[in-house]
C-alpha angles and dihedrals in degrees: 000000000000090000091051091050092050091048091051091049091049091051092048091048091050091049091049092050091047091049091048091049092050091047091054091048091048090050092048090048091050091048090048091053090048093047094040089086089061100031097092092049092051089054093046091049086081086075092063096095093128124167097172134029122193134176111249142196127219113287100195126054124189116195116208134177093259104028150329134284116202124192132196114216106264088195090068108114097241093051091046088053091054092039093230140125116210124205140171126210126198113196114190125219115294092007132130129219100218123244115272142148133212135201096237134054118264125204112201131198117199103221096178141359134016139257148137127286130190124197119192113207117202113256096007121131128245098256099172113076137163115239098249094046110154117164120172129179112267094008133095118243113261121243121260111253116254094006102079093221137093123261119252145189129201145143121284120301118211131208112227127193141178110299095026123135110211124195117214110187121214114272097015113125113229143174135188130210125195108218094160133100097254140039117292109227118193125182115198141186119207113203103219093178096057116122091243090068106077096160113074142292096281124109112241138158130197109223124204091201139010122015140195108311125212091246092051097058101086141124090039138100119263095257092049091050091055093044093051092050093050098049101044109052141126108266093204091068094075097049122095109262096222092047092053091046089055093045093053095032091231135123116282090239091067090052090051088054089052090052102042114012097086100031094117099034094080132217095313120045137190117252110226094205129022114273119240124188141159118273136144125268092290102180095063101020099051094042091054091047089055088055092049095258123126097233127187092284093056092044090052089050095050091048091050096049097035094195103093092211103144093180094052107125091229093059100029118134111252103185144045133171126247099192101073105120094203092055098057112140093203121029134174124174089211102038113027141255142278130204118200130198116193137148091292094060096033110025094192087073088071088073094042095045092218137114140179143208136195119208139187121199118192118226112302093356120139141223105226115252103267146145132226112244101198111014149042116246125221111196125200121191107223098175139352127014140269145183111247127195125186126181128193133212093274091060091251123138107239095176134026104153142131110244125205141197115301096019127121134200140169130237106197122222113283093008106129116233143172135188131206117193120230128240091282096046128241137264116190144165124217126198117197130197093229132069091217105036122189130200129196114208130214098196134031139042098317097035128131089237092057090048093058124089117257090241092058092052092044093056097036094055100024092238133136122267089250091053090047090051091052089048089055102040110027094098092058112194097345115120129170097353115056124197120227111275134189110245113258117241 
């Protein structure tokens, strides 16, 4: 009996130890999954041994039939540190940026113009259909009566305008059409370090048409020309024509057109006739959605889908605007304003682990000295100029430069920085490598200095209690945006 009892206890103890071991492994696995989103960046942070930061312009320019694609050099030390690849696209009137997909998320800011964008999510249904839609296998769709054009069905098409931030998830094919009266200018950040990109740290896009033409590879060095041509090409070109004809069940001649017709037109092409496609009543519907109201467009969408799942990836919102004056997150009558978009405002950013802000500084106003707790910052100067200072962990100044319109620079995580606007003010856009970014401030109402006891400041800086009190309180209720002040004597 005693032997049986001991044996039973041994079995129970072994089971307990096994259960505890599995629980630890499950916890570690869960933590690993949670940290996986950040893991690559932590590894890449080893590259952030920067001694000098400078604002830079694009180094590679690709000319296409319908516009221009400009690339910053992702091999530049500051962009390697942040693990990003910046780019700027200019789409001329009545031109189409050809369909493509990329292995990393891209966060786009519409600097100027307007247009339409379509994003095709894998596995999602074609939810936009014309009323007389009749597709049958082996037959062409019949034309809609009285309209002189064929019926169609496709995934949702979005209107984009100046000031919009647009989220393009990794692996989702997308296109953009400029139907406005001016050029559409889009500035983008590609997050090369995101967990979705399991290839390497090089920017690449897989095009479904077009490609970099010989005539479009100019104003670059020889190595950059070759690299641009290799990483932006039509993937259909390399497939066997007869195999593709069988896969699509179409004549081989159509496949040859897919492979060759646009080979010299570039990445952005002219549209010979205006493009028309199905979309909700955008003028009223999208405006009301921006104000938090359902609108006719949203009601139409809910009726069409019938599932009411707002967070479903197929129906998830992909854009929001950063230029609404009434929606500023930080506002100062003397200093300026800042609008943020993070995972709370645009839930799709949770999966991309990115966010953005647009700021306006009035003449000579300042951004408080601060550091970013959980992200790198990529700053683009949209208008105006400013003096920027950045300091690293060794107390060395790695940047003290005047930045101008069209330039871009990186402020690495934990590097302390401050910005003073020039005489004409400053408008800027910031991309961050976190969907919930956090800043810690050195001056102002919510600063770490103000949160410390006077005695700590007195002894840390060898100043009087009165001086310590002034150090803490002299900015009153100002926080992230600081108004111009005359220097105290």
